[in-house]
mmCIF file of the C-alpha atoms, coordinates in Angstrom:
data_MODEL
# 
_entry.id   MODEL 
# 
loop_
_atom_site.group_PDB 
_atom_site.id 
_atom_site.type_symbol 
_atom_site.label_atom_id 
_atom_site.label_alt_id 
_atom_site.label_comp_id 
_atom_site.label_asym_id 
_atom_site.label_entity_id 
_atom_site.label_seq_id 
_atom_site.pdbx_PDB_ins_code 
_atom_site.Cartn_x 
_atom_site.Cartn_y 
_atom_site.Cartn_z 
_atom_site.occupancy 
_atom_site.B_iso_or_equiv 
_atom_site.pdbx_formal_charge 
_atom_site.auth_seq_id 
_atom_site.auth_comp_id 
_atom_site.auth_asym_id 
_atom_site.auth_atom_id 
_atom_site.pdbx_PDB_model_num 
ATOM 1   C CA . MET A 1 1   ? 11.372  38.722 -7.146  1.00 0.00 ? 1   MET A CA 1 
ATOM 2   C CA . LYS A 1 2   ? 11.889  35.186 -5.922  1.00 0.00 ? 2   LYS A CA 1 
ATOM 3   C CA . ILE A 1 3   ? 13.616  34.381 -2.691  1.00 0.00 ? 3   ILE A CA 1 
ATOM 4   C CA . ARG A 1 4   ? 15.849  31.364 -3.057  1.00 0.00 ? 4   ARG A CA 1 
ATOM 5   C CA . PHE A 1 5   ? 16.387  29.477 0.105   1.00 0.00 ? 5   PHE A CA 1 
ATOM 6   C CA . ASN A 1 6   ? 20.112  29.967 0.662   1.00 0.00 ? 6   ASN A CA 1 
ATOM 7   C CA . TRP A 1 7   ? 19.746  33.508 1.933   1.00 0.00 ? 7   TRP A CA 1 
ATOM 8   C CA . VAL A 1 8   ? 16.319  33.300 3.484   1.00 0.00 ? 8   VAL A CA 1 
ATOM 9   C CA . VAL A 1 9   ? 18.046  32.028 6.620   1.00 0.00 ? 9   VAL A CA 1 
ATOM 10  C CA . VAL A 1 10  ? 19.212  35.587 7.186   1.00 0.00 ? 10  VAL A CA 1 
ATOM 11  C CA . LEU A 1 11  ? 15.892  37.155 6.215   1.00 0.00 ? 11  LEU A CA 1 
ATOM 12  C CA . VAL A 1 12  ? 13.447  34.785 7.864   1.00 0.00 ? 12  VAL A CA 1 
ATOM 13  C CA . LEU A 1 13  ? 11.869  37.512 10.017  1.00 0.00 ? 13  LEU A CA 1 
ATOM 14  C CA . ILE A 1 14  ? 11.236  39.850 7.106   1.00 0.00 ? 14  ILE A CA 1 
ATOM 15  C CA . PHE A 1 15  ? 7.827   39.943 5.492   1.00 0.00 ? 15  PHE A CA 1 
ATOM 16  C CA . ILE A 1 16  ? 8.054   39.584 1.728   1.00 0.00 ? 16  ILE A CA 1 
ATOM 17  C CA . SER A 1 17  ? 5.090   40.784 -0.317  1.00 0.00 ? 17  SER A CA 1 
ATOM 18  C CA . ALA A 1 18  ? 3.613   40.173 -3.773  1.00 0.00 ? 18  ALA A CA 1 
ATOM 19  C CA . SER A 1 19  ? 5.681   37.692 -5.751  1.00 0.00 ? 19  SER A CA 1 
ATOM 20  C CA . CYS A 1 20  ? 8.020   36.755 -2.901  1.00 0.00 ? 20  CYS A CA 1 
ATOM 21  C CA . LEU A 1 21  ? 7.537   34.436 0.036   1.00 0.00 ? 21  LEU A CA 1 
ATOM 22  C CA . SER A 1 22  ? 8.915   34.090 3.513   1.00 0.00 ? 22  SER A CA 1 
ATOM 23  C CA . SER A 1 23  ? 10.595  30.837 4.400   1.00 0.00 ? 23  SER A CA 1 
ATOM 24  C CA . ALA A 1 24  ? 13.521  29.184 6.108   1.00 0.00 ? 24  ALA A CA 1 
ATOM 25  C CA . GLN A 1 25  ? 16.389  27.443 4.407   1.00 0.00 ? 25  GLN A CA 1 
ATOM 26  C CA . GLY A 1 26  ? 15.778  23.734 4.307   1.00 0.00 ? 26  GLY A CA 1 
ATOM 27  C CA . LEU A 1 27  ? 14.233  24.075 7.763   1.00 0.00 ? 27  LEU A CA 1 
ATOM 28  C CA . LEU A 1 28  ? 14.728  20.348 8.273   1.00 0.00 ? 28  LEU A CA 1 
ATOM 29  C CA . SER A 1 29  ? 17.752  18.231 7.601   1.00 0.00 ? 29  SER A CA 1 
ATOM 30  C CA . GLY A 1 30  ? 17.086  14.758 6.363   1.00 0.00 ? 30  GLY A CA 1 
ATOM 31  C CA . VAL A 1 31  ? 18.447  11.726 4.618   1.00 0.00 ? 31  VAL A CA 1 
ATOM 32  C CA . VAL A 1 32  ? 17.738  10.684 1.064   1.00 0.00 ? 32  VAL A CA 1 
ATOM 33  C CA . PRO A 1 33  ? 14.465  8.727  1.239   1.00 0.00 ? 33  PRO A CA 1 
ATOM 34  C CA . GLU A 1 34  ? 14.304  5.148  0.024   1.00 0.00 ? 34  GLU A CA 1 
ATOM 35  C CA . LYS A 1 35  ? 11.676  6.188  -2.521  1.00 0.00 ? 35  LYS A CA 1 
ATOM 36  C CA . LEU A 1 36  ? 11.531  9.710  -3.955  1.00 0.00 ? 36  LEU A CA 1 
ATOM 37  C CA . HIS A 1 37  ? 8.501   10.454 -6.120  1.00 0.00 ? 37  HIS A CA 1 
ATOM 38  C CA . GLU A 1 38  ? 8.237   12.973 -8.932  1.00 0.00 ? 38  GLU A CA 1 
ATOM 39  C CA . LEU A 1 39  ? 5.048   14.978 -8.469  1.00 0.00 ? 39  LEU A CA 1 
ATOM 40  C CA . GLY A 1 40  ? 3.805   14.501 -12.041 1.00 0.00 ? 40  GLY A CA 1 
ATOM 41  C CA . GLU A 1 41  ? 4.136   10.733 -11.816 1.00 0.00 ? 41  GLU A CA 1 
ATOM 42  C CA . ALA A 1 42  ? 2.559   10.610 -8.355  1.00 0.00 ? 42  ALA A CA 1 
ATOM 43  C CA . PHE A 1 43  ? -0.375  12.663 -9.644  1.00 0.00 ? 43  PHE A CA 1 
ATOM 44  C CA . SER A 1 44  ? -0.932  10.616 -12.795 1.00 0.00 ? 44  SER A CA 1 
ATOM 45  C CA . GLY A 1 45  ? -0.664  7.426  -10.754 1.00 0.00 ? 45  GLY A CA 1 
ATOM 46  C CA . GLY A 1 46  ? -3.353  8.551  -8.333  1.00 0.00 ? 46  GLY A CA 1 
ATOM 47  C CA . LEU A 1 47  ? -1.027  8.619  -5.330  1.00 0.00 ? 47  LEU A CA 1 
ATOM 48  C CA . VAL A 1 48  ? -1.778  12.300 -4.784  1.00 0.00 ? 48  VAL A CA 1 
ATOM 49  C CA . SER A 1 49  ? -4.409  14.827 -5.822  1.00 0.00 ? 49  SER A CA 1 
ATOM 50  C CA . LEU A 1 50  ? -4.072  18.588 -6.177  1.00 0.00 ? 50  LEU A CA 1 
ATOM 51  C CA . ALA A 1 51  ? -6.125  21.649 -5.318  1.00 0.00 ? 51  ALA A CA 1 
ATOM 52  C CA . ALA A 1 52  ? -4.460  24.919 -6.358  1.00 0.00 ? 52  ALA A CA 1 
ATOM 53  C CA . ASN A 1 53  ? -5.290  28.522 -7.180  1.00 0.00 ? 53  ASN A CA 1 
ATOM 54  C CA . GLY A 1 54  ? -3.538  31.703 -8.269  1.00 0.00 ? 54  GLY A CA 1 
ATOM 55  C CA . THR A 1 55  ? -2.068  34.311 -5.940  1.00 0.00 ? 55  THR A CA 1 
ATOM 56  C CA . GLY A 1 56  ? -2.274  37.335 -8.240  1.00 0.00 ? 56  GLY A CA 1 
ATOM 57  C CA . SER A 1 57  ? 1.461   37.355 -8.957  1.00 0.00 ? 57  SER A CA 1 
ATOM 58  C CA . SER A 1 58  ? 3.137   36.613 -12.282 1.00 0.00 ? 58  SER A CA 1 
ATOM 59  C CA . THR A 1 59  ? 6.488   35.030 -11.466 1.00 0.00 ? 59  THR A CA 1 
ATOM 60  C CA . GLY A 1 60  ? 7.586   33.008 -8.451  1.00 0.00 ? 60  GLY A CA 1 
ATOM 61  C CA . SER A 1 61  ? 5.084   31.963 -5.788  1.00 0.00 ? 61  SER A CA 1 
ATOM 62  C CA . VAL A 1 62  ? 2.212   32.277 -8.240  1.00 0.00 ? 62  VAL A CA 1 
ATOM 63  C CA . VAL A 1 63  ? 0.225   29.131 -7.460  1.00 0.00 ? 63  VAL A CA 1 
ATOM 64  C CA . ALA A 1 64  ? -0.709  27.967 -3.963  1.00 0.00 ? 64  ALA A CA 1 
ATOM 65  C CA . GLY A 1 65  ? -2.870  25.152 -2.686  1.00 0.00 ? 65  GLY A CA 1 
ATOM 66  C CA . SER A 1 66  ? -2.669  21.697 -1.215  1.00 0.00 ? 66  SER A CA 1 
ATOM 67  C CA . ILE A 1 67  ? -1.593  18.209 -2.186  1.00 0.00 ? 67  ILE A CA 1 
ATOM 68  C CA . ARG A 1 68  ? -3.480  15.278 -0.714  1.00 0.00 ? 68  ARG A CA 1 
ATOM 69  C CA . ASN A 1 69  ? -1.633  12.033 -0.088  1.00 0.00 ? 69  ASN A CA 1 
ATOM 70  C CA . ASN A 1 70  ? -4.194  9.411  -1.071  1.00 0.00 ? 70  ASN A CA 1 
ATOM 71  C CA . THR A 1 71  ? -2.178  6.513  0.349   1.00 0.00 ? 71  THR A CA 1 
ATOM 72  C CA . PRO A 1 72  ? -1.739  5.053  3.854   1.00 0.00 ? 72  PRO A CA 1 
ATOM 73  C CA . ASN A 1 73  ? 2.007   5.674  3.657   1.00 0.00 ? 73  ASN A CA 1 
ATOM 74  C CA . GLU A 1 74  ? 4.197   8.747  3.912   1.00 0.00 ? 74  GLU A CA 1 
ATOM 75  C CA . ILE A 1 75  ? 5.246   9.980  0.462   1.00 0.00 ? 75  ILE A CA 1 
ATOM 76  C CA . HIS A 1 76  ? 8.337   12.006 -0.347  1.00 0.00 ? 76  HIS A CA 1 
ATOM 77  C CA . ILE A 1 77  ? 8.107   14.389 -3.310  1.00 0.00 ? 77  ILE A CA 1 
ATOM 78  C CA . ASN A 1 78  ? 11.078  15.847 -5.153  1.00 0.00 ? 78  ASN A CA 1 
ATOM 79  C CA . VAL A 1 79  ? 11.194  19.648 -4.892  1.00 0.00 ? 79  VAL A CA 1 
ATOM 80  C CA . ILE A 1 80  ? 12.520  19.789 -8.450  1.00 0.00 ? 80  ILE A CA 1 
ATOM 81  C CA . LEU A 1 81  ? 9.940   19.142 -11.164 1.00 0.00 ? 81  LEU A CA 1 
ATOM 82  C CA . PRO A 1 82  ? 12.001  17.529 -13.960 1.00 0.00 ? 82  PRO A CA 1 
ATOM 83  C CA . GLY A 1 83  ? 10.938  18.919 -17.312 1.00 0.00 ? 83  GLY A CA 1 
ATOM 84  C CA . GLY A 1 84  ? 8.506   21.223 -15.517 1.00 0.00 ? 84  GLY A CA 1 
ATOM 85  C CA . LEU A 1 85  ? 4.782   20.809 -14.904 1.00 0.00 ? 85  LEU A CA 1 
ATOM 86  C CA . TYR A 1 86  ? 2.113   22.570 -16.948 1.00 0.00 ? 86  TYR A CA 1 
ATOM 87  C CA . LEU A 1 87  ? -0.608  24.036 -14.747 1.00 0.00 ? 87  LEU A CA 1 
ATOM 88  C CA . GLN A 1 88  ? -3.767  24.772 -16.720 1.00 0.00 ? 88  GLN A CA 1 
ATOM 89  C CA . ASN A 1 89  ? -5.849  27.717 -15.567 1.00 0.00 ? 89  ASN A CA 1 
ATOM 90  C CA . SER A 1 90  ? -9.595  27.243 -15.177 1.00 0.00 ? 90  SER A CA 1 
ATOM 91  C CA . GLY A 1 91  ? -10.188 30.883 -16.114 1.00 0.00 ? 91  GLY A CA 1 
ATOM 92  C CA . PRO A 1 92  ? -8.875  33.502 -18.555 1.00 0.00 ? 92  PRO A CA 1 
ATOM 93  C CA . GLY A 1 93  ? -5.634  34.154 -16.650 1.00 0.00 ? 93  GLY A CA 1 
ATOM 94  C CA . GLN A 1 94  ? -2.184  32.787 -17.341 1.00 0.00 ? 94  GLN A CA 1 
ATOM 95  C CA . ASN A 1 95  ? -1.429  29.116 -17.562 1.00 0.00 ? 95  ASN A CA 1 
ATOM 96  C CA . MET A 1 96  ? 1.780   28.358 -15.696 1.00 0.00 ? 96  MET A CA 1 
ATOM 97  C CA . VAL A 1 97  ? 4.956   26.340 -16.102 1.00 0.00 ? 97  VAL A CA 1 
ATOM 98  C CA . ALA A 1 98  ? 5.986   25.170 -12.631 1.00 0.00 ? 98  ALA A CA 1 
ATOM 99  C CA . THR A 1 99  ? 9.574   24.207 -11.881 1.00 0.00 ? 99  THR A CA 1 
ATOM 100 C CA . GLN A 1 100 ? 9.584   23.526 -8.145  1.00 0.00 ? 100 GLN A CA 1 
ATOM 101 C CA . VAL A 1 101 ? 7.168   22.676 -5.327  1.00 0.00 ? 101 VAL A CA 1 
ATOM 102 C CA . PHE A 1 102 ? 7.618   23.621 -1.660  1.00 0.00 ? 102 PHE A CA 1 
ATOM 103 C CA . LEU A 1 103 ? 5.627   23.486 1.530   1.00 0.00 ? 103 LEU A CA 1 
ATOM 104 C CA . ALA A 1 104 ? 3.381   26.519 1.995   1.00 0.00 ? 104 ALA A CA 1 
ATOM 105 C CA . GLY A 1 105 ? 5.981   28.511 3.926   1.00 0.00 ? 105 GLY A CA 1 
ATOM 106 C CA . GLY A 1 106 ? 8.714   27.723 1.421   1.00 0.00 ? 106 GLY A CA 1 
ATOM 107 C CA . GLU A 1 107 ? 10.149  24.907 3.538   1.00 0.00 ? 107 GLU A CA 1 
ATOM 108 C CA . TYR A 1 108 ? 11.643  21.708 2.250   1.00 0.00 ? 108 TYR A CA 1 
ATOM 109 C CA . ILE A 1 109 ? 13.848  18.922 3.568   1.00 0.00 ? 109 ILE A CA 1 
ATOM 110 C CA . ASP A 1 110 ? 17.505  19.233 2.636   1.00 0.00 ? 110 ASP A CA 1 
ATOM 111 C CA . ALA A 1 111 ? 19.453  16.011 2.143   1.00 0.00 ? 111 ALA A CA 1 
ATOM 112 C CA . GLY A 1 112 ? 22.451  17.416 0.351   1.00 0.00 ? 112 GLY A CA 1 
ATOM 113 C CA . LYS A 1 113 ? 21.795  17.444 -3.376  1.00 0.00 ? 113 LYS A CA 1 
ATOM 114 C CA . THR A 1 114 ? 18.380  15.864 -2.783  1.00 0.00 ? 114 THR A CA 1 
ATOM 115 C CA . ARG A 1 115 ? 15.612  18.219 -1.686  1.00 0.00 ? 115 ARG A CA 1 
ATOM 116 C CA . TYR A 1 116 ? 12.095  17.050 -1.039  1.00 0.00 ? 116 TYR A CA 1 
ATOM 117 C CA . ILE A 1 117 ? 8.852   17.548 0.857   1.00 0.00 ? 117 ILE A CA 1 
ATOM 118 C CA . SER A 1 118 ? 7.083   14.846 2.842   1.00 0.00 ? 118 SER A CA 1 
ATOM 119 C CA . LEU A 1 119 ? 3.335   14.198 2.708   1.00 0.00 ? 119 LEU A CA 1 
ATOM 120 C CA . SER A 1 120 ? 1.693   12.455 5.664   1.00 0.00 ? 120 SER A CA 1 
ATOM 121 C CA . PRO A 1 121 ? -0.643  9.500  4.980   1.00 0.00 ? 121 PRO A CA 1 
ATOM 122 C CA . ASN A 1 122 ? -4.225  10.332 3.949   1.00 0.00 ? 122 ASN A CA 1 
ATOM 123 C CA . THR A 1 123 ? -3.608  14.011 4.648   1.00 0.00 ? 123 THR A CA 1 
ATOM 124 C CA . GLU A 1 124 ? -3.705  17.315 2.783   1.00 0.00 ? 124 GLU A CA 1 
ATOM 125 C CA . THR A 1 125 ? -0.503  19.351 2.895   1.00 0.00 ? 125 THR A CA 1 
ATOM 126 C CA . LYS A 1 126 ? -0.360  23.053 2.023   1.00 0.00 ? 126 LYS A CA 1 
ATOM 127 C CA . ILE A 1 127 ? 2.113   23.807 -0.766  1.00 0.00 ? 127 ILE A CA 1 
ATOM 128 C CA . ILE A 1 128 ? 3.264   26.495 -3.169  1.00 0.00 ? 128 ILE A CA 1 
ATOM 129 C CA . PHE A 1 129 ? 4.518   26.084 -6.716  1.00 0.00 ? 129 PHE A CA 1 
ATOM 130 C CA . TRP A 1 130 ? 7.381   28.157 -8.057  1.00 0.00 ? 130 TRP A CA 1 
ATOM 131 C CA . ALA A 1 131 ? 6.098   28.887 -11.529 1.00 0.00 ? 131 ALA A CA 1 
ATOM 132 C CA . PHE A 1 132 ? 6.279   31.176 -14.543 1.00 0.00 ? 132 PHE A CA 1 
ATOM 133 C CA . CYS A 1 133 ? 3.639   32.646 -16.825 1.00 0.00 ? 133 CYS A CA 1 
ATOM 134 C CA . ALA A 1 134 ? 3.196   30.692 -20.038 1.00 0.00 ? 134 ALA A CA 1 
ATOM 135 C CA . ASP A 1 135 ? 0.889   33.079 -21.906 1.00 0.00 ? 135 ASP A CA 1 
ATOM 136 C CA . PHE A 1 136 ? 2.320   36.546 -22.456 1.00 0.00 ? 136 PHE A CA 1 
ATOM 137 C CA . GLU A 1 137 ? -0.944  38.140 -23.509 1.00 0.00 ? 137 GLU A CA 1 
ATOM 138 C CA . ARG A 1 138 ? -2.984  36.988 -20.510 1.00 0.00 ? 138 ARG A CA 1 
ATOM 139 C CA . ASP A 1 139 ? -3.383  38.555 -17.052 1.00 0.00 ? 139 ASP A CA 1 
ATOM 140 C CA . ASN A 1 140 ? -1.785  37.257 -13.867 1.00 0.00 ? 140 ASN A CA 1 
ATOM 141 C CA . PRO A 1 141 ? -3.715  34.321 -12.373 1.00 0.00 ? 141 PRO A CA 1 
ATOM 142 C CA . ALA A 1 142 ? -6.313  35.545 -9.884  1.00 0.00 ? 142 ALA A CA 1 
ATOM 143 C CA . VAL A 1 143 ? -7.010  33.969 -6.505  1.00 0.00 ? 143 VAL A CA 1 
ATOM 144 C CA . THR A 1 144 ? -10.405 32.874 -7.854  1.00 0.00 ? 144 THR A CA 1 
ATOM 145 C CA . GLU A 1 145 ? -8.802  30.854 -10.659 1.00 0.00 ? 145 GLU A CA 1 
ATOM 146 C CA . THR A 1 146 ? -7.889  27.232 -10.059 1.00 0.00 ? 146 THR A CA 1 
ATOM 147 C CA . PHE A 1 147 ? -5.241  25.048 -11.686 1.00 0.00 ? 147 PHE A CA 1 
ATOM 148 C CA . SER A 1 148 ? -4.923  21.451 -12.742 1.00 0.00 ? 148 SER A CA 1 
ATOM 149 C CA . ILE A 1 149 ? -1.915  19.427 -13.917 1.00 0.00 ? 149 ILE A CA 1 
ATOM 150 C CA . VAL A 1 150 ? -2.178  18.545 -17.605 1.00 0.00 ? 150 VAL A CA 1 
ATOM 151 C CA . PRO A 1 151 ? 0.371   17.195 -20.110 1.00 0.00 ? 151 PRO A CA 1 
ATOM 152 C CA . MET A 1 152 ? 2.967   19.736 -21.165 1.00 0.00 ? 152 MET A CA 1 
ATOM 153 C CA . PRO A 1 153 ? 1.978   21.172 -24.582 1.00 0.00 ? 153 PRO A CA 1 
ATOM 154 C CA . PRO A 1 154 ? 4.521   20.102 -27.228 1.00 0.00 ? 154 PRO A CA 1 
ATOM 155 C CA . ALA A 1 155 ? 5.436   23.712 -27.991 1.00 0.00 ? 155 ALA A CA 1 
ATOM 156 C CA . PHE A 1 156 ? 6.545   24.239 -24.393 1.00 0.00 ? 156 PHE A CA 1 
ATOM 157 C CA . LYS A 1 157 ? 8.459   20.992 -23.851 1.00 0.00 ? 157 LYS A CA 1 
ATOM 158 C CA . PRO A 1 158 ? 11.896  22.130 -25.123 1.00 0.00 ? 158 PRO A CA 1 
ATOM 159 C CA . ILE A 1 159 ? 12.041  25.392 -23.162 1.00 0.00 ? 159 ILE A CA 1 
ATOM 160 C CA . ALA A 1 160 ? 10.400  23.885 -20.062 1.00 0.00 ? 160 ALA A CA 1 
ATOM 161 C CA . SER A 1 161 ? 13.050  21.168 -19.999 1.00 0.00 ? 161 SER A CA 1 
ATOM 162 C CA . LYS A 1 162 ? 15.860  23.731 -20.329 1.00 0.00 ? 162 LYS A CA 1 
ATOM 163 C CA . ILE A 1 163 ? 14.363  25.936 -17.616 1.00 0.00 ? 163 ILE A CA 1 
ATOM 164 C CA . SER A 1 164 ? 13.915  23.006 -15.248 1.00 0.00 ? 164 SER A CA 1 
ATOM 165 C CA . SER A 1 165 ? 17.504  21.843 -15.750 1.00 0.00 ? 165 SER A CA 1 
ATOM 166 C CA . PHE A 1 166 ? 18.886  25.364 -15.409 1.00 0.00 ? 166 PHE A CA 1 
ATOM 167 C CA . MET A 1 167 ? 17.011  26.025 -12.185 1.00 0.00 ? 167 MET A CA 1 
ATOM 168 C CA . ALA A 1 168 ? 18.027  22.672 -10.723 1.00 0.00 ? 168 ALA A CA 1 
ATOM 169 C CA . ASP A 1 169 ? 21.683  23.439 -11.472 1.00 0.00 ? 169 ASP A CA 1 
ATOM 170 C CA . ASN A 1 170 ? 21.355  26.950 -10.021 1.00 0.00 ? 170 ASN A CA 1 
ATOM 171 C CA . PHE A 1 171 ? 19.089  26.146 -7.084  1.00 0.00 ? 171 PHE A CA 1 
ATOM 172 C CA . PHE A 1 172 ? 20.555  28.774 -4.739  1.00 0.00 ? 172 PHE A CA 1 
ATOM 173 C CA . ASP A 1 173 ? 20.824  31.595 -7.270  1.00 0.00 ? 173 ASP A CA 1 
ATOM 174 C CA . ASP A 1 174 ? 18.347  34.343 -6.378  1.00 0.00 ? 174 ASP A CA 1 
ATOM 175 C CA . GLU A 1 175 ? 18.963  36.279 -9.598  1.00 0.00 ? 175 GLU A CA 1 
ATOM 176 C CA . ILE A 1 176 ? 17.455  33.903 -12.152 1.00 0.00 ? 176 ILE A CA 1 
ATOM 177 C CA . ASP A 1 177 ? 13.688  34.337 -11.920 1.00 0.00 ? 177 ASP A CA 1 
ATOM 178 C CA . ILE A 1 178 ? 13.419  37.273 -14.297 1.00 0.00 ? 178 ILE A CA 1 
ATOM 179 C CA . PRO A 1 179 ? 15.733  35.694 -16.921 1.00 0.00 ? 179 PRO A CA 1 
ATOM 180 C CA . VAL A 1 180 ? 13.735  32.461 -16.684 1.00 0.00 ? 180 VAL A CA 1 
ATOM 181 C CA . GLN A 1 181 ? 10.471  34.311 -17.301 1.00 0.00 ? 181 GLN A CA 1 
ATOM 182 C CA . LEU A 1 182 ? 12.033  36.156 -20.217 1.00 0.00 ? 182 LEU A CA 1 
ATOM 183 C CA . ALA A 1 183 ? 13.301  32.900 -21.709 1.00 0.00 ? 183 ALA A CA 1 
ATOM 184 C CA . LEU A 1 184 ? 9.839   31.360 -21.521 1.00 0.00 ? 184 LEU A CA 1 
ATOM 185 C CA . TRP A 1 185 ? 8.258   34.279 -23.371 1.00 0.00 ? 185 TRP A CA 1 
ATOM 186 C CA . ARG A 1 186 ? 11.123  34.709 -25.850 1.00 0.00 ? 186 ARG A CA 1 
ATOM 187 C CA . SER A 1 187 ? 10.863  31.046 -26.807 1.00 0.00 ? 187 SER A CA 1 
ATOM 188 C CA . GLN A 1 188 ? 7.345   31.826 -28.055 1.00 0.00 ? 188 GLN A CA 1 
ATOM 189 C CA . GLY A 1 189 ? 8.589   34.619 -30.286 1.00 0.00 ? 189 GLY A CA 1 
ATOM 190 C CA . VAL A 1 190 ? 7.645   37.551 -28.053 1.00 0.00 ? 190 VAL A CA 1 
ATOM 191 C CA . GLY A 1 191 ? 9.997   40.466 -28.742 1.00 0.00 ? 191 GLY A CA 1 
ATOM 192 C CA . ARG A 1 192 ? 11.954  42.642 -26.356 1.00 0.00 ? 192 ARG A CA 1 
ATOM 193 C CA . LEU A 1 193 ? 9.869   45.785 -26.855 1.00 0.00 ? 193 LEU A CA 1 
ATOM 194 C CA . ALA A 1 194 ? 6.612   43.952 -26.211 1.00 0.00 ? 194 ALA A CA 1 
ATOM 195 C CA . ILE A 1 195 ? 7.961   42.360 -23.039 1.00 0.00 ? 195 ILE A CA 1 
ATOM 196 C CA . ALA A 1 196 ? 9.408   45.664 -21.815 1.00 0.00 ? 196 ALA A CA 1 
ATOM 197 C CA . GLY A 1 197 ? 5.944   47.161 -22.075 1.00 0.00 ? 197 GLY A CA 1 
ATOM 198 C CA . LYS A 1 198 ? 4.627   44.968 -19.270 1.00 0.00 ? 198 LYS A CA 1 
ATOM 199 C CA . PHE A 1 199 ? 7.603   43.435 -17.455 1.00 0.00 ? 199 PHE A CA 1 
ATOM 200 C CA . GLU A 1 200 ? 10.618  45.175 -15.938 1.00 0.00 ? 200 GLU A CA 1 
ATOM 201 C CA . PHE A 1 201 ? 14.052  43.718 -16.673 1.00 0.00 ? 201 PHE A CA 1 
ATOM 202 C CA . THR A 1 202 ? 17.670  44.736 -17.236 1.00 0.00 ? 202 THR A CA 1 
ATOM 203 C CA . ASP A 1 203 ? 20.142  44.148 -20.064 1.00 0.00 ? 203 ASP A CA 1 
ATOM 204 C CA . PHE A 1 204 ? 21.782  41.533 -17.845 1.00 0.00 ? 204 PHE A CA 1 
ATOM 205 C CA . ASP A 1 205 ? 18.433  39.735 -17.465 1.00 0.00 ? 205 ASP A CA 1 
ATOM 206 C CA . TRP A 1 206 ? 17.960  39.733 -21.237 1.00 0.00 ? 206 TRP A CA 1 
ATOM 207 C CA . GLU A 1 207 ? 21.411  38.316 -21.866 1.00 0.00 ? 207 GLU A CA 1 
ATOM 208 C CA . ALA A 1 208 ? 20.931  35.703 -19.144 1.00 0.00 ? 208 ALA A CA 1 
ATOM 209 C CA . SER A 1 209 ? 17.656  34.608 -20.714 1.00 0.00 ? 209 SER A CA 1 
ATOM 210 C CA . ALA A 1 210 ? 19.538  33.794 -23.924 1.00 0.00 ? 210 ALA A CA 1 
ATOM 211 C CA . VAL A 1 211 ? 21.853  31.530 -21.914 1.00 0.00 ? 211 VAL A CA 1 
ATOM 212 C CA . ILE A 1 212 ? 18.823  29.670 -20.567 1.00 0.00 ? 212 ILE A CA 1 
ATOM 213 C CA . MET A 1 213 ? 17.326  29.313 -24.035 1.00 0.00 ? 213 MET A CA 1 
ATOM 214 C CA . ASN A 1 214 ? 20.540  27.625 -25.159 1.00 0.00 ? 214 ASN A CA 1 
ATOM 215 C CA . TYR A 1 215 ? 21.088  25.583 -22.012 1.00 0.00 ? 215 TYR A CA 1 
# 
């Protein structure tokens, strides 16, 4: 599943298919910027605009696209999306809950506990969202389907907040994607047998998803 960026340093020359992506750890070292924007706030404030579409995957690098910096100044965006972002699908495929945003190759700037991407003035920057399927019964988002940021539905707010906090606290753990997806579906009342019919997971994943639900 997802490649977290602590061990991609070792695997940077390997091609990862489907729901994985190839990237380099941090790639750039940096200092904590004077102003660090949260993507949701920057979007609602008109500082940036988004164009995004599905990749055909269900968990991980599921949504790709570009963010345009609409200002004459460089903007720094937090990799972590506090509380998560709800990405609404234009078509019949899955809506997504995004937890992190990276540059298109998976890169980000590492400033210790602060991790961010930088957007050049009046420029579009290619990005990917790390996201999870919100709607169990729907198909994976297709490349022809586009996404827009909308307010998080009330029913998703509690679990999205827990998932976002859990992933921020376990940023370098490459074993959490499947439990996170399970937690998102379980929080909606989807049972184990139903999930097992379309999504592969282990007993450990199931137990870990309960930890996330109670985080």
